[in-house]
PyMOL Python script that loads the backbone (N, CA, C, O; Angstrom):
from pymol import cmd

cmd.read_pdbstr("""\
ATOM      1  N   MET A   1       1.131 -34.307  -9.501  1.00  0.00           N
ATOM      2  CA  MET A   1       0.160 -33.365  -9.982  1.00  0.00           C
ATOM      3  C   MET A   1      -0.494 -32.611  -8.826  1.00  0.00           C
ATOM      4  O   MET A   1      -0.874 -31.451  -8.980  1.00  0.00           O
ATOM      5  N   THR A   2      -0.624 -33.241  -7.708  1.00  0.00           N
ATOM      6  CA  THR A   2      -1.218 -32.597  -6.548  1.00  0.00           C
ATOM      7  C   THR A   2      -0.350 -31.451  -6.050  1.00  0.00           C
ATOM      8  O   THR A   2      -0.876 -30.423  -5.624  1.00  0.00           O
ATOM      9  N   ASP A   3       0.970 -31.609  -6.096  1.00  0.00           N
ATOM     10  CA  ASP A   3       1.856 -30.548  -5.653  1.00  0.00           C
ATOM     11  C   ASP A   3       1.694 -29.304  -6.512  1.00  0.00           C
ATOM     12  O   ASP A   3       1.715 -28.188  -5.993  1.00  0.00           O
ATOM     13  N   ARG A   4       1.535 -29.478  -7.807  1.00  0.00           N
ATOM     14  CA  ARG A   4       1.348 -28.337  -8.699  1.00  0.00           C
ATOM     15  C   ARG A   4       0.040 -27.617  -8.410  1.00  0.00           C
ATOM     16  O   ARG A   4      -0.014 -26.388  -8.421  1.00  0.00           O
ATOM     17  N   THR A   5      -0.992 -28.369  -8.157  1.00  0.00           N
ATOM     18  CA  THR A   5      -2.291 -27.782  -7.855  1.00  0.00           C
ATOM     19  C   THR A   5      -2.216 -26.988  -6.560  1.00  0.00           C
ATOM     20  O   THR A   5      -2.761 -25.887  -6.478  1.00  0.00           O
ATOM     21  N   GLN A   6      -1.565 -27.518  -5.572  1.00  0.00           N
ATOM     22  CA  GLN A   6      -1.430 -26.808  -4.305  1.00  0.00           C
ATOM     23  C   GLN A   6      -0.572 -25.573  -4.474  1.00  0.00           C
ATOM     24  O   GLN A   6      -0.869 -24.541  -3.872  1.00  0.00           O
ATOM     25  N   ALA A   7       0.473 -25.640  -5.263  1.00  0.00           N
ATOM     26  CA  ALA A   7       1.312 -24.474  -5.517  1.00  0.00           C
ATOM     27  C   ALA A   7       0.524 -23.408  -6.264  1.00  0.00           C
ATOM     28  O   ALA A   7       0.658 -22.222  -5.964  1.00  0.00           O
ATOM     29  N   GLY A   8      -0.287 -23.807  -7.220  1.00  0.00           N
ATOM     30  CA  GLY A   8      -1.117 -22.852  -7.956  1.00  0.00           C
ATOM     31  C   GLY A   8      -2.138 -22.192  -7.056  1.00  0.00           C
ATOM     32  O   GLY A   8      -2.407 -20.998  -7.196  1.00  0.00           O
ATOM     33  N   ASP A   9      -2.717 -22.954  -6.125  1.00  0.00           N
ATOM     34  CA  ASP A   9      -3.673 -22.389  -5.174  1.00  0.00           C
ATOM     35  C   ASP A   9      -3.000 -21.389  -4.250  1.00  0.00           C
ATOM     36  O   ASP A   9      -3.587 -20.359  -3.920  1.00  0.00           O
ATOM     37  N   ALA A  10      -1.773 -21.681  -3.829  1.00  0.00           N
ATOM     38  CA  ALA A  10      -1.049 -20.755  -2.958  1.00  0.00           C
ATOM     39  C   ALA A  10      -0.759 -19.455  -3.684  1.00  0.00           C
ATOM     40  O   ALA A  10      -0.852 -18.378  -3.094  1.00  0.00           O
ATOM     41  N   THR A  11      -0.406 -19.547  -4.963  1.00  0.00           N
ATOM     42  CA  THR A  11      -0.139 -18.344  -5.748  1.00  0.00           C
ATOM     43  C   THR A  11      -1.407 -17.522  -5.920  1.00  0.00           C
ATOM     44  O   THR A  11      -1.373 -16.297  -5.803  1.00  0.00           O
ATOM     45  N   THR A  12      -2.512 -18.177  -6.195  1.00  0.00           N
ATOM     46  CA  THR A  12      -3.778 -17.479  -6.373  1.00  0.00           C
ATOM     47  C   THR A  12      -4.228 -16.828  -5.077  1.00  0.00           C
ATOM     48  O   THR A  12      -4.721 -15.700  -5.092  1.00  0.00           O
ATOM     49  N   SER A  13      -4.068 -17.515  -3.967  1.00  0.00           N
ATOM     50  CA  SER A  13      -4.520 -16.960  -2.689  1.00  0.00           C
ATOM     51  C   SER A  13      -3.641 -15.804  -2.229  1.00  0.00           C
ATOM     52  O   SER A  13      -4.063 -14.997  -1.400  1.00  0.00           O
ATOM     53  N   ARG A  14      -2.445 -15.716  -2.750  1.00  0.00           N
ATOM     54  CA  ARG A  14      -1.562 -14.602  -2.380  1.00  0.00           C
ATOM     55  C   ARG A  14      -1.657 -13.423  -3.342  1.00  0.00           C
ATOM     56  O   ARG A  14      -0.883 -12.473  -3.227  1.00  0.00           O
ATOM     57  N   GLY A  15      -2.579 -13.470  -4.274  1.00  0.00           N
ATOM     58  CA  GLY A  15      -2.753 -12.365  -5.205  1.00  0.00           C
ATOM     59  C   GLY A  15      -3.154 -11.069  -4.522  1.00  0.00           C
ATOM     60  O   GLY A  15      -2.863  -9.983  -5.025  1.00  0.00           O
ATOM     61  N   TRP A  16      -3.816 -11.175  -3.383  1.00  0.00           N
ATOM     62  CA  TRP A  16      -4.217  -9.973  -2.661  1.00  0.00           C
ATOM     63  C   TRP A  16      -3.009  -9.218  -2.115  1.00  0.00           C
ATOM     64  O   TRP A  16      -3.099  -8.019  -1.851  1.00  0.00           O
ATOM     65  N   LEU A  17      -1.887  -9.903  -1.942  1.00  0.00           N
ATOM     66  CA  LEU A  17      -0.683  -9.225  -1.453  1.00  0.00           C
ATOM     67  C   LEU A  17      -0.192  -8.189  -2.457  1.00  0.00           C
ATOM     68  O   LEU A  17       0.312  -7.134  -2.075  1.00  0.00           O
ATOM     69  N   TRP A  18      -0.344  -8.497  -3.739  1.00  0.00           N
ATOM     70  CA  TRP A  18       0.053  -7.523  -4.763  1.00  0.00           C
ATOM     71  C   TRP A  18      -0.842  -6.291  -4.708  1.00  0.00           C
ATOM     72  O   TRP A  18      -0.378  -5.167  -4.901  1.00  0.00           O
ATOM     73  N   ILE A  19      -2.104  -6.506  -4.448  1.00  0.00           N
ATOM     74  CA  ILE A  19      -3.032  -5.374  -4.345  1.00  0.00           C
ATOM     75  C   ILE A  19      -2.665  -4.500  -3.152  1.00  0.00           C
ATOM     76  O   ILE A  19      -2.706  -3.273  -3.244  1.00  0.00           O
ATOM     77  N   VAL A  20      -2.308  -5.123  -2.040  1.00  0.00           N
ATOM     78  CA  VAL A  20      -1.900  -4.365  -0.853  1.00  0.00           C
ATOM     79  C   VAL A  20      -0.644  -3.546  -1.154  1.00  0.00           C
ATOM     80  O   VAL A  20      -0.519  -2.411  -0.694  1.00  0.00           O
ATOM     81  N   LEU A  21       0.278  -4.114  -1.918  1.00  0.00           N
ATOM     82  CA  LEU A  21       1.496  -3.384  -2.273  1.00  0.00           C
ATOM     83  C   LEU A  21       1.222  -2.231  -3.237  1.00  0.00           C
ATOM     84  O   LEU A  21       1.971  -1.254  -3.255  1.00  0.00           O
ATOM     85  N   LEU A  22       0.176  -2.331  -4.025  1.00  0.00           N
ATOM     86  CA  LEU A  22      -0.159  -1.275  -4.983  1.00  0.00           C
ATOM     87  C   LEU A  22      -0.895  -0.098  -4.344  1.00  0.00           C
ATOM     88  O   LEU A  22      -0.925   0.988  -4.923  1.00  0.00           O
ATOM     89  N   ILE A  23      -1.479  -0.285  -3.187  1.00  0.00           N
ATOM     90  CA  ILE A  23      -2.259   0.779  -2.546  1.00  0.00           C
ATOM     91  C   ILE A  23      -1.442   2.062  -2.354  1.00  0.00           C
ATOM     92  O   ILE A  23      -1.894   3.119  -2.792  1.00  0.00           O
ATOM     93  N   PRO A  24      -0.258   2.023  -1.720  1.00  0.00           N
ATOM     94  CA  PRO A  24       0.494   3.274  -1.556  1.00  0.00           C
ATOM     95  C   PRO A  24       0.937   3.878  -2.889  1.00  0.00           C
ATOM     96  O   PRO A  24       0.965   5.097  -3.054  1.00  0.00           O
ATOM     97  N   TYR A  25       1.279   3.008  -3.827  1.00  0.00           N
ATOM     98  CA  TYR A  25       1.718   3.479  -5.140  1.00  0.00           C
ATOM     99  C   TYR A  25       0.605   4.280  -5.823  1.00  0.00           C
ATOM    100  O   TYR A  25       0.844   5.372  -6.338  1.00  0.00           O
ATOM    101  N   ILE A  26      -0.585   3.740  -5.824  1.00  0.00           N
ATOM    102  CA  ILE A  26      -1.717   4.415  -6.459  1.00  0.00           C
ATOM    103  C   ILE A  26      -2.111   5.664  -5.683  1.00  0.00           C
ATOM    104  O   ILE A  26      -2.417   6.699  -6.275  1.00  0.00           O
ATOM    105  N   ALA A  27      -2.103   5.567  -4.360  1.00  0.00           N
ATOM    106  CA  ALA A  27      -2.498   6.706  -3.531  1.00  0.00           C
ATOM    107  C   ALA A  27      -1.568   7.905  -3.719  1.00  0.00           C
ATOM    108  O   ALA A  27      -2.011   9.052  -3.657  1.00  0.00           O
ATOM    109  N   LEU A  28      -0.292   7.645  -3.946  1.00  0.00           N
ATOM    110  CA  LEU A  28       0.653   8.741  -4.142  1.00  0.00           C
ATOM    111  C   LEU A  28       0.823   9.121  -5.608  1.00  0.00           C
ATOM    112  O   LEU A  28       1.295  10.215  -5.917  1.00  0.00           O
ATOM    113  N   LEU A  29       0.448   8.239  -6.495  1.00  0.00           N
ATOM    114  CA  LEU A  29       0.543   8.530  -7.917  1.00  0.00           C
ATOM    115  C   LEU A  29      -0.562   9.484  -8.379  1.00  0.00           C
ATOM    116  O   LEU A  29      -0.366  10.251  -9.321  1.00  0.00           O
ATOM    117  N   TRP A  30      -1.700   9.438  -7.729  1.00  0.00           N
ATOM    118  CA  TRP A  30      -2.846  10.248  -8.112  1.00  0.00           C
ATOM    119  C   TRP A  30      -2.704  11.648  -7.518  1.00  0.00           C
ATOM    120  O   TRP A  30      -3.373  11.980  -6.539  1.00  0.00           O
ATOM    121  N   LEU A  31      -1.857  12.447  -8.093  1.00  0.00           N
ATOM    122  CA  LEU A  31      -1.498  13.771  -7.584  1.00  0.00           C
ATOM    123  C   LEU A  31      -2.662  14.753  -7.481  1.00  0.00           C
ATOM    124  O   LEU A  31      -2.715  15.487  -6.494  1.00  0.00           O
ATOM    125  N   PRO A  32      -3.590  14.819  -8.420  1.00  0.00           N
ATOM    126  CA  PRO A  32      -4.689  15.789  -8.270  1.00  0.00           C
ATOM    127  C   PRO A  32      -5.517  15.583  -7.001  1.00  0.00           C
ATOM    128  O   PRO A  32      -6.178  16.516  -6.545  1.00  0.00           O
ATOM    129  N   PHE A  33      -5.493  14.393  -6.427  1.00  0.00           N
ATOM    130  CA  PHE A  33      -6.244  14.145  -5.207  1.00  0.00           C
ATOM    131  C   PHE A  33      -5.695  14.939  -4.031  1.00  0.00           C
ATOM    132  O   PHE A  33      -6.470  15.476  -3.239  1.00  0.00           O
ATOM    133  N   TYR A  34      -4.390  15.024  -3.901  1.00  0.00           N
ATOM    134  CA  TYR A  34      -3.814  15.668  -2.722  1.00  0.00           C
ATOM    135  C   TYR A  34      -3.027  16.939  -3.045  1.00  0.00           C
ATOM    136  O   TYR A  34      -2.271  17.420  -2.201  1.00  0.00           O
ATOM    137  N   ASN A  35      -3.186  17.480  -4.222  1.00  0.00           N
ATOM    138  CA  ASN A  35      -2.496  18.710  -4.601  1.00  0.00           C
ATOM    139  C   ASN A  35      -3.293  19.924  -4.118  1.00  0.00           C
ATOM    140  O   ASN A  35      -3.902  20.640  -4.913  1.00  0.00           O
ATOM    141  N   ASP A  36      -3.277  20.136  -2.812  1.00  0.00           N
ATOM    142  CA  ASP A  36      -4.008  21.247  -2.208  1.00  0.00           C
ATOM    143  C   ASP A  36      -3.318  21.639  -0.915  1.00  0.00           C
ATOM    144  O   ASP A  36      -2.581  20.846  -0.328  1.00  0.00           O
ATOM    145  N   SER A  37      -3.556  22.854  -0.478  1.00  0.00           N
ATOM    146  CA  SER A  37      -2.936  23.303   0.763  1.00  0.00           C
ATOM    147  C   SER A  37      -3.855  23.105   1.963  1.00  0.00           C
ATOM    148  O   SER A  37      -3.397  23.131   3.105  1.00  0.00           O
ATOM    149  N   ARG A  38      -5.136  22.909   1.716  1.00  0.00           N
ATOM    150  CA  ARG A  38      -6.079  22.688   2.806  1.00  0.00           C
ATOM    151  C   ARG A  38      -6.625  21.288   2.743  1.00  0.00           C
ATOM    152  O   ARG A  38      -6.802  20.780   1.636  1.00  0.00           O
ATOM    153  N   PRO A  39      -6.897  20.645   3.805  1.00  0.00           N
ATOM    154  CA  PRO A  39      -6.778  21.089   5.192  1.00  0.00           C
ATOM    155  C   PRO A  39      -5.335  20.985   5.676  1.00  0.00           C
ATOM    156  O   PRO A  39      -4.595  20.087   5.275  1.00  0.00           O
ATOM    157  N   SER A  40      -4.961  21.891   6.520  1.00  0.00           N
ATOM    158  CA  SER A  40      -3.604  21.836   7.065  1.00  0.00           C
ATOM    159  C   SER A  40      -3.636  21.109   8.406  1.00  0.00           C
ATOM    160  O   SER A  40      -4.650  21.087   9.104  1.00  0.00           O
ATOM    161  N   PHE A  41      -2.516  20.527   8.732  1.00  0.00           N
ATOM    162  CA  PHE A  41      -2.385  19.783   9.982  1.00  0.00           C
ATOM    163  C   PHE A  41      -1.070  20.180  10.627  1.00  0.00           C
ATOM    164  O   PHE A  41      -0.002  19.955  10.058  1.00  0.00           O
ATOM    165  N   ALA A  42      -1.143  20.769  11.807  1.00  0.00           N
ATOM    166  CA  ALA A  42       0.039  21.232  12.554  1.00  0.00           C
ATOM    167  C   ALA A  42       0.885  22.185  11.715  1.00  0.00           C
ATOM    168  O   ALA A  42       2.113  22.180  11.812  1.00  0.00           O
ATOM    169  N   GLY A  43       0.233  22.995  10.899  1.00  0.00           N
ATOM    170  CA  GLY A  43       0.931  23.970  10.075  1.00  0.00           C
ATOM    171  C   GLY A  43       1.413  23.441   8.740  1.00  0.00           C
ATOM    172  O   GLY A  43       1.901  24.210   7.911  1.00  0.00           O
ATOM    173  N   PHE A  44       1.286  22.138   8.515  1.00  0.00           N
ATOM    174  CA  PHE A  44       1.693  21.555   7.247  1.00  0.00           C
ATOM    175  C   PHE A  44       0.509  21.545   6.281  1.00  0.00           C
ATOM    176  O   PHE A  44      -0.590  21.142   6.663  1.00  0.00           O
ATOM    177  N   PRO A  45       0.713  21.976   5.052  1.00  0.00           N
ATOM    178  CA  PRO A  45      -0.362  21.848   4.059  1.00  0.00           C
ATOM    179  C   PRO A  45      -0.678  20.382   3.781  1.00  0.00           C
ATOM    180  O   PRO A  45       0.153  19.502   4.007  1.00  0.00           O
ATOM    181  N   PHE A  46      -1.865  20.136   3.297  1.00  0.00           N
ATOM    182  CA  PHE A  46      -2.327  18.771   3.013  1.00  0.00           C
ATOM    183  C   PHE A  46      -1.364  18.035   2.103  1.00  0.00           C
ATOM    184  O   PHE A  46      -1.125  16.841   2.286  1.00  0.00           O
ATOM    185  N   PHE A  47      -0.809  18.735   1.124  1.00  0.00           N
ATOM    186  CA  PHE A  47       0.115  18.116   0.170  1.00  0.00           C
ATOM    187  C   PHE A  47       1.262  17.415   0.886  1.00  0.00           C
ATOM    188  O   PHE A  47       1.656  16.318   0.489  1.00  0.00           O
ATOM    189  N   TYR A  48       1.808  18.035   1.945  1.00  0.00           N
ATOM    190  CA  TYR A  48       2.951  17.467   2.640  1.00  0.00           C
ATOM    191  C   TYR A  48       2.559  16.405   3.658  1.00  0.00           C
ATOM    192  O   TYR A  48       3.162  15.333   3.704  1.00  0.00           O
ATOM    193  N   TRP A  49       1.550  16.700   4.474  1.00  0.00           N
ATOM    194  CA  TRP A  49       1.243  15.720   5.518  1.00  0.00           C
ATOM    195  C   TRP A  49       0.601  14.465   4.954  1.00  0.00           C
ATOM    196  O   TRP A  49       0.682  13.404   5.574  1.00  0.00           O
ATOM    197  N   TYR A  50      -0.034  14.559   3.796  1.00  0.00           N
ATOM    198  CA  TYR A  50      -0.562  13.361   3.152  1.00  0.00           C
ATOM    199  C   TYR A  50       0.581  12.419   2.749  1.00  0.00           C
ATOM    200  O   TYR A  50       0.493  11.206   2.936  1.00  0.00           O
ATOM    201  N   GLN A  51       1.641  12.991   2.202  1.00  0.00           N
ATOM    202  CA  GLN A  51       2.797  12.182   1.821  1.00  0.00           C
ATOM    203  C   GLN A  51       3.525  11.637   3.046  1.00  0.00           C
ATOM    204  O   GLN A  51       3.950  10.482   3.059  1.00  0.00           O
ATOM    205  N   PHE A  52       3.667  12.474   4.079  1.00  0.00           N
ATOM    206  CA  PHE A  52       4.298  12.008   5.319  1.00  0.00           C
ATOM    207  C   PHE A  52       3.494  10.891   5.967  1.00  0.00           C
ATOM    208  O   PHE A  52       4.067   9.976   6.558  1.00  0.00           O
ATOM    209  N   LEU A  53       2.185  10.957   5.861  1.00  0.00           N
ATOM    210  CA  LEU A  53       1.325   9.932   6.434  1.00  0.00           C
ATOM    211  C   LEU A  53       1.552   8.574   5.770  1.00  0.00           C
ATOM    212  O   LEU A  53       1.448   7.533   6.419  1.00  0.00           O
ATOM    213  N   TRP A  54       1.860   8.593   4.487  1.00  0.00           N
ATOM    214  CA  TRP A  54       2.050   7.335   3.764  1.00  0.00           C
ATOM    215  C   TRP A  54       3.368   6.649   4.083  1.00  0.00           C
ATOM    216  O   TRP A  54       3.525   5.468   3.774  1.00  0.00           O
ATOM    217  N   VAL A  55       4.309   7.340   4.683  1.00  0.00           N
ATOM    218  CA  VAL A  55       5.587   6.687   5.036  1.00  0.00           C
ATOM    219  C   VAL A  55       5.362   5.581   6.069  1.00  0.00           C
ATOM    220  O   VAL A  55       5.755   4.442   5.816  1.00  0.00           O
ATOM    221  N   PRO A  56       4.746   5.866   7.225  1.00  0.00           N
ATOM    222  CA  PRO A  56       4.510   4.751   8.156  1.00  0.00           C
ATOM    223  C   PRO A  56       3.440   3.772   7.663  1.00  0.00           C
ATOM    224  O   PRO A  56       3.517   2.578   7.954  1.00  0.00           O
ATOM    225  N   LEU A  57       2.449   4.264   6.922  1.00  0.00           N
ATOM    226  CA  LEU A  57       1.436   3.359   6.391  1.00  0.00           C
ATOM    227  C   LEU A  57       2.041   2.357   5.419  1.00  0.00           C
ATOM    228  O   LEU A  57       1.692   1.177   5.442  1.00  0.00           O
ATOM    229  N   THR A  58       2.939   2.820   4.569  1.00  0.00           N
ATOM    230  CA  THR A  58       3.597   1.922   3.621  1.00  0.00           C
ATOM    231  C   THR A  58       4.466   0.915   4.362  1.00  0.00           C
ATOM    232  O   THR A  58       4.508  -0.258   3.991  1.00  0.00           O
ATOM    233  N   SER A  59       5.148   1.354   5.389  1.00  0.00           N
ATOM    234  CA  SER A  59       5.954   0.426   6.189  1.00  0.00           C
ATOM    235  C   SER A  59       5.077  -0.637   6.830  1.00  0.00           C
ATOM    236  O   SER A  59       5.445  -1.812   6.867  1.00  0.00           O
ATOM    237  N   LEU A  60       3.929  -0.233   7.330  1.00  0.00           N
ATOM    238  CA  LEU A  60       3.006  -1.180   7.938  1.00  0.00           C
ATOM    239  C   LEU A  60       2.476  -2.176   6.904  1.00  0.00           C
ATOM    240  O   LEU A  60       2.391  -3.372   7.181  1.00  0.00           O
ATOM    241  N   LEU A  61       2.127  -1.693   5.731  1.00  0.00           N
ATOM    242  CA  LEU A  61       1.638  -2.578   4.680  1.00  0.00           C
ATOM    243  C   LEU A  61       2.724  -3.553   4.220  1.00  0.00           C
ATOM    244  O   LEU A  61       2.442  -4.726   3.973  1.00  0.00           O
ATOM    245  N   LEU A  62       3.952  -3.073   4.106  1.00  0.00           N
ATOM    246  CA  LEU A  62       5.057  -3.963   3.740  1.00  0.00           C
ATOM    247  C   LEU A  62       5.272  -5.049   4.790  1.00  0.00           C
ATOM    248  O   LEU A  62       5.570  -6.196   4.455  1.00  0.00           O
ATOM    249  N   TYR A  63       5.120  -4.688   6.044  1.00  0.00           N
ATOM    250  CA  TYR A  63       5.257  -5.661   7.121  1.00  0.00           C
ATOM    251  C   TYR A  63       4.158  -6.726   7.028  1.00  0.00           C
ATOM    252  O   TYR A  63       4.421  -7.918   7.189  1.00  0.00           O
ATOM    253  N   VAL A  64       2.945  -6.288   6.771  1.00  0.00           N
ATOM    254  CA  VAL A  64       1.823  -7.220   6.642  1.00  0.00           C
ATOM    255  C   VAL A  64       2.070  -8.181   5.478  1.00  0.00           C
ATOM    256  O   VAL A  64       1.852  -9.386   5.610  1.00  0.00           O
ATOM    257  N   VAL A  65       2.518  -7.658   4.354  1.00  0.00           N
ATOM    258  CA  VAL A  65       2.786  -8.506   3.194  1.00  0.00           C
ATOM    259  C   VAL A  65       3.929  -9.463   3.485  1.00  0.00           C
ATOM    260  O   VAL A  65       3.862 -10.638   3.125  1.00  0.00           O
ATOM    261  N   TYR A  66       4.963  -8.977   4.124  1.00  0.00           N
ATOM    262  CA  TYR A  66       6.110  -9.824   4.460  1.00  0.00           C
ATOM    263  C   TYR A  66       5.697 -10.986   5.357  1.00  0.00           C
ATOM    264  O   TYR A  66       6.054 -12.137   5.104  1.00  0.00           O
ATOM    265  N   ARG A  67       4.939 -10.671   6.414  1.00  0.00           N
ATOM    266  CA  ARG A  67       4.507 -11.714   7.346  1.00  0.00           C
ATOM    267  C   ARG A  67       3.539 -12.701   6.683  1.00  0.00           C
ATOM    268  O   ARG A  67       3.544 -13.888   7.009  1.00  0.00           O
ATOM    269  N   SER A  68       2.726 -12.220   5.772  1.00  0.00           N
ATOM    270  CA  SER A  68       1.747 -13.088   5.109  1.00  0.00           C
ATOM    271  C   SER A  68       2.397 -13.992   4.070  1.00  0.00           C
ATOM    272  O   SER A  68       1.944 -15.116   3.853  1.00  0.00           O
ATOM    273  N   ALA A  69       3.447 -13.510   3.432  1.00  0.00           N
ATOM    274  CA  ALA A  69       4.111 -14.278   2.375  1.00  0.00           C
ATOM    275  C   ALA A  69       5.104 -15.289   2.930  1.00  0.00           C
ATOM    276  O   ALA A  69       5.576 -16.157   2.195  1.00  0.00           O
ATOM    277  N   LYS A  70       5.417 -15.193   4.175  1.00  0.00           N
ATOM    278  CA  LYS A  70       6.423 -16.056   4.796  1.00  0.00           C
ATOM    279  C   LYS A  70       5.991 -17.474   4.885  1.00  0.00           C
ATOM    280  O   LYS A  70       6.737 -18.316   5.386  1.00  0.00           O
TER     281      LYS A  70
END
""", "prot")
cmd.dss("prot")
cmd.show_as("cartoon", "prot")
cmd.util.cbc("prot")
cmd.orient("prot")
């Protein structure tokens, strides 16, 4: 019975990993937030550089989740 309790605690404590994985999904799903041309960065409208910014951020978040779940 102790093993089950410890396994349940591990599952509960790792619930935050799912939230971390949902951050990029929600940030890119909410289109009205970034559907604008200003502010521009290096000639790119906000719409594009916001999405480009999430590529390395998502990779970093996936790495954090991977290392934490190991």
